[in-house]
C-alpha positions in Angstrom: 71.6 -20.2 -10.0 71.7 -18.7 -6.6 68.3 -18.1 -5.1 67.1 -14.5 -5.1 66.3 -14.5 -1.4 69.9 -15.7 -0.5 71.4 -13.0 -2.7 69.3 -10.3 -1.4 69.9 -11.3 2.2 73.5 -10.4 1.6 72.7 -7.3 -0.4 70.0 -5.6 1.6 69.3 -4.8 5.3 67.4 -7.6 7.1 64.3 -5.5 7.3 64.0 -5.7 3.5 64.6 -9.4 3.0 61.2 -10.5 4.4 58.9 -9.7 1.5 59.3 -9.4 -2.3 56.7 -7.5 -4.3 54.0 -8.4 -1.8 55.0 -12.1 -1.7 55.7 -14.1 1.4 59.3 -15.2 2.0 58.6 -18.8 0.9 56.9 -17.6 -2.4 59.8 -15.2 -3.1 62.5 -17.9 -2.8 60.8 -20.2 -5.2 61.7 -18.1 -8.3 65.1 -16.9 -8.7 70.8 -12.6 -11.1 82.0 5.2 -30.6 83.0 4.1 -26.7 79.9 5.7 -25.3 81.6 8.5 -23.4 78.5 10.8 -23.7 76.5 8.6 -21.3 77.0 9.5 -17.7 77.3 6.9 -14.9 74.2 5.7 -13.0 74.2 8.4 -10.4 75.1 11.4 -12.6 72.9 13.9 -14.3 69.4 13.8 -15.7 67.8 11.4 -18.1 68.8 11.4 -21.7 66.2 11.7 -24.5 66.3 10.9 -28.2 63.7 9.9 -30.8 63.3 6.6 -32.7 60.2 4.8 -33.8 61.6 2.5 -36.5 63.9 0.0 -34.7 62.5 -3.4 -34.1 63.1 -5.3 -30.9 65.2 -8.5 -31.2 65.7 -11.4 -28.9 69.0 -13.2 -28.5 70.3 -12.8 -32.0 73.8 -11.5 -31.1 76.7 -13.9 -31.6 80.1 -13.1 -30.0 82.4 -13.3 -33.0 85.4 -14.2 -30.8 83.8 -17.1 -28.8 80.8 -18.0 -30.9 78.7 -17.8 -27.7 75.1 -16.5 -28.1 74.6 -13.3 -26.0 71.5 -11.7 -24.7 72.7 -8.2 -25.1 73.0 -6.5 -28.4 75.0 -3.2 -28.7 73.2 -2.2 -31.9 69.5 -3.1 -31.2 67.1 -2.7 -28.4 66.2 -6.0 -26.8 63.3 -6.8 -24.4 64.0 -8.3 -21.1 61.2 -9.6 -18.8 61.0 -8.6 -15.1 61.2 -11.7 -13.1 61.4 -10.4 -9.6 61.8 -7.1 -7.6 62.6 -6.3 -4.0 62.8 -3.2 -1.9 66.3 -2.4 -0.7 65.8 1.0 0.9 63.1 3.6 1.2 63.7 4.8 -2.4 65.8 2.0 -4.0 64.7 -1.3 -5.5 66.4 -4.4 -6.9 65.0 -5.5 -10.2 65.8 -8.9 -11.7 65.4 -9.4 -15.5 65.5 -12.8 -17.1 66.7 -14.1 -20.5 67.4 -17.4 -22.1 69.7 -19.3 -19.7 71.4 -21.0 -22.7 72.9 -17.6 -23.6 75.4 -15.4 -21.9 74.5 -11.8 -20.9 77.5 -10.5 -22.8 78.7 -7.9 -20.3 82.3 -7.0 -19.7 84.0 -5.5 -16.6 83.3 -2.7 -16.3 80.4 -1.9 -18.5 76.9 -0.5 -18.2 73.6 -1.0 -20.0 71.3 1.5 -21.7 67.6 1.3 -20.9 64.8 3.2 -22.5 61.1 3.9 -22.0 58.5 5.7 -24.2 57.6 9.1 -22.8 55.2 10.4 -25.4 55.5 11.8 -28.9 57.3 14.6 -30.5 55.8 17.3 -32.8 56.1 14.9 -35.8 54.3 12.1 -34.0 57.4 10.0 -33.4 57.9 8.2 -30.2 60.0 10.0 -27.7 62.1 7.9 -25.2 63.8 8.5 -21.9 67.2 6.7 -22.0 69.2 5.9 -18.9 72.4 4.0 -18.2 72.5 1.5 -15.4 75.3 -0.9 -14.1 74.2 -4.4 -13.3 75.3 -5.6 -9.8 74.9 -9.3 -10.6 77.8 -11.5 -11.8 78.0 -11.1 -15.6 79.0 -14.8 -15.9 75.6 -16.0 -14.5 73.2 -17.3 -17.0 69.5 -16.4 -17.3 69.2 -13.1 -15.4 70.8 -9.8 -14.4 70.1 -7.5 -11.5 69.7 -3.7 -11.6 69.8 -1.6 -8.4 67.7 1.5 -9.1 67.1 4.6 -7.0 63.6 6.0 -7.8 63.6 9.7 -8.1 60.3 11.7 -7.9 61.1 13.4 -11.2 63.1 10.6 -12.8 61.3 9.5 -15.9 63.3 6.3 -16.3 63.3 5.4 -12.6 59.6 6.1 -12.4 59.1 3.8 -15.3 61.0 1.0 -13.6 59.0 1.6 -10.4 55.7 1.1 -12.4 56.8 -2.3 -13.8 54.9 -5.4 -12.7 56.2 -8.9 -12.8 56.2 -10.1 -16.3 56.5 -6.6 -17.8 59.5 -6.0 -20.1 62.1 -3.2 -20.5 64.1 -2.4 -23.5 67.9 -2.7 -23.1 70.9 -2.0 -25.4 74.5 -2.7 -24.6 77.0 -3.3 -23.3 78.5 0.2 -23.1 82.1 -0.1 -22.1 83.4 2.2 -19.4 86.7 1.2 -17.8 88.3 -1.9 -19.3 89.4 -3.9 -16.3 92.0 -6.6 -16.4 93.2 -8.6 -13.4 96.2 -7.1 -11.6 96.2 -4.1 -13.8 97.0 -2.1 -10.6 98.4 -3.1 -7.3 95.8 -1.0 -5.4 92.4 0.3 -6.5 90.8 3.0 -4.4 87.1 3.8 -4.8 85.0 6.7 -3.8 81.2 6.2 -4.3 78.2 8.2 -3.5 74.7 6.8 -3.3 73.8 4.6 -6.3 77.3 5.3 -7.6 78.2 2.1 -5.7 77.1 -0.1 -8.6 80.2 0.1 -10.9 82.4 -0.2 -7.8 80.6 -3.4 -6.8 80.9 -4.8 -10.3 84.7 -4.3 -10.3 85.2 -5.3 -6.7 83.4 -8.6 -7.1 85.3 -9.4 -10.3 88.5 -9.0 -8.4 87.4 -10.8 -5.2 86.1 -13.9 -7.0 89.4 -14.4 -9.0 92.0 -16.2 -6.8 94.7 -15.0 -9.2 93.9 -11.3 -8.9 95.9 -9.8 -6.0 94.6 -6.3 -6.3 94.0 -4.5 -3.1 90.6 -2.7 -3.1 89.7 0.2 -0.7 86.3 1.8 -0.8 85.0 5.0 0.7 81.2 5.0 0.5 79.3 8.2 1.3 75.6 8.7 1.8 73.1 11.1 3.3 72.2 8.9 6.3 72.9 5.4 7.6 69.5 4.3 6.2 70.6 5.4 2.7 73.6 3.1 2.6 72.8 0.6 -0.2 74.0 -3.0 0.0 75.7 -2.5 3.3 75.3 -6.1 4.4 76.7 -7.3 1.2 79.7 -5.0 1.4 80.4 -5.9 5.0 80.3 -9.6 4.1 82.8 -9.1 1.3 85.1 -7.2 3.6 84.9 -9.9 6.2 85.6 -12.7 3.8 88.4 -11.0 1.7 91.4 -9.4 3.4 92.2 -7.4 0.2 88.8 -5.5 0.4 88.2 -2.7 2.9 85.3 -0.4 3.1 84.7 2.9 5.1 81.4 4.6 5.4 80.7 8.2 5.9 77.3 10.0 6.1 76.1 13.6 6.2 73.4 13.0 8.8 74.6 10.4 11.3 72.3 8.7 13.8 73.1 8.7 17.5 74.7 5.3 17.4 76.6 5.9 14.2 80.3 4.9 14.5 81.5 5.6 11.0 82.7 8.7 9.2 80.7 12.0 9.3 80.4 14.6 6.6 81.8 14.9 3.1 84.8 12.8 2.0 87.8 14.7 3.4 91.5 14.8 2.7 92.0 12.9 6.0 89.7 10.1 4.9 91.4 9.7 1.6 94.9 9.7 3.2 93.8 7.2 5.8 91.6 4.9 3.7 92.9 5.0 0.1 96.3 4.2 -1.6 98.5 7.2 -2.1 99.4 8.6 -5.6 101.5 6.1 -7.5 101.8 4.5 -10.9 100.4 1.3 -9.3 97.3 3.2 -8.0 94.0 3.9 -9.6 91.2 5.9 -7.9 87.7 5.3 -9.2 85.0 7.9 -8.5 81.2 7.7 -9.1 78.5 9.8 -7.5 76.2 12.8 -8.0 77.7 15.9 -9.6 78.3 17.8 -6.3 80.3 14.9 -4.9 82.3 14.5 -8.1 83.1 18.2 -8.2 84.3 18.0 -4.6 86.4 14.9 -5.0 87.8 14.8 -8.5 86.0 17.4 -10.7 83.3 16.4 -13.1 83.9 15.1 -16.6 84.6 17.6 -19.3 81.8 19.1 -21.4 82.4 16.6 -24.2 82.1 13.8 -21.5 85.8 12.9 -21.7 87.6 12.4 -18.3 88.7 16.0 -18.1 91.2 17.4 -15.6 91.5 16.2 -12.1 90.5 18.8 -9.5 89.1 18.8 -5.9 90.4 16.7 -3.1 92.3 14.3 -5.3 94.3 17.0 -7.1 95.2 18.6 -3.8 96.6 15.3 -2.6 98.7 14.8 -5.7 96.7 12.4 -7.9 97.3 12.9 -11.6 95.0 12.3 -14.5 96.4 8.8 -15.1 95.6 7.8 -11.5 91.9 8.8 -11.6 88.9 7.4 -13.5 85.5 9.1 -13.3 82.4 7.0 -14.1 
């Protein structure tokens, strides 16, 4: 297992690799990775709520029928995972590592997300009310014993505030995986990505799956937009991936650039897409994930029934059809 400090050093700005949950650097390195279309991606929309007080938690009782491998995740039951470590990545974003039996596989496919839930009181009938939120792990699904979630903490976010309150050893309830885009190696010659904020997580999941596979020749181009340079999540990690892999390119743009900023400025424009992403083609797929405003500008949001809906915005104006765009 790769040590947490080494992984975070690639993932977060250097300023945030020095301490972990109040520990010293040496202490931190001693421990340490239906289709459900109605669930939005990590960066979209508000928390989801539903009521359930009768389901029991289970632990590692899911068996993959195809492989016979025991998996930590269960798509039908809520499972408790223990918080093993946490680290600050930016002023409002944290990395959370949850552990499970290392003899089991996580059971996550590319590209899939997890559902998390936390109790938020009771309804009028006295039943427990839960906040439910999807998150996409950024750790390699093939790693045993842990998975990592990158979570932006919002002032009014019930689920993200719950995560922020967790202490080492606390547990969180998880269900999944929830399949989003079923990726297969070389399914397209070129994949373009447009991500905003924490919408980087499904992009990173797919990009790393491509880059670690020597038989996958897919070209990957990412445009990553944020409010300011300080809000760019996992920049060091993305830069290392781009430096090591000639088939991965990343371009950053921010709304509020600093004086020494040399990247893009402002919203993703037609010019940025034309210059940085593959053009419309049967061999092209453009992935989009970000807050509703960004989605509306780039591709249009999903339909009311949470299906993909029509393509609009910048991508439609540039000639991309519905089969060339996937909205997380």
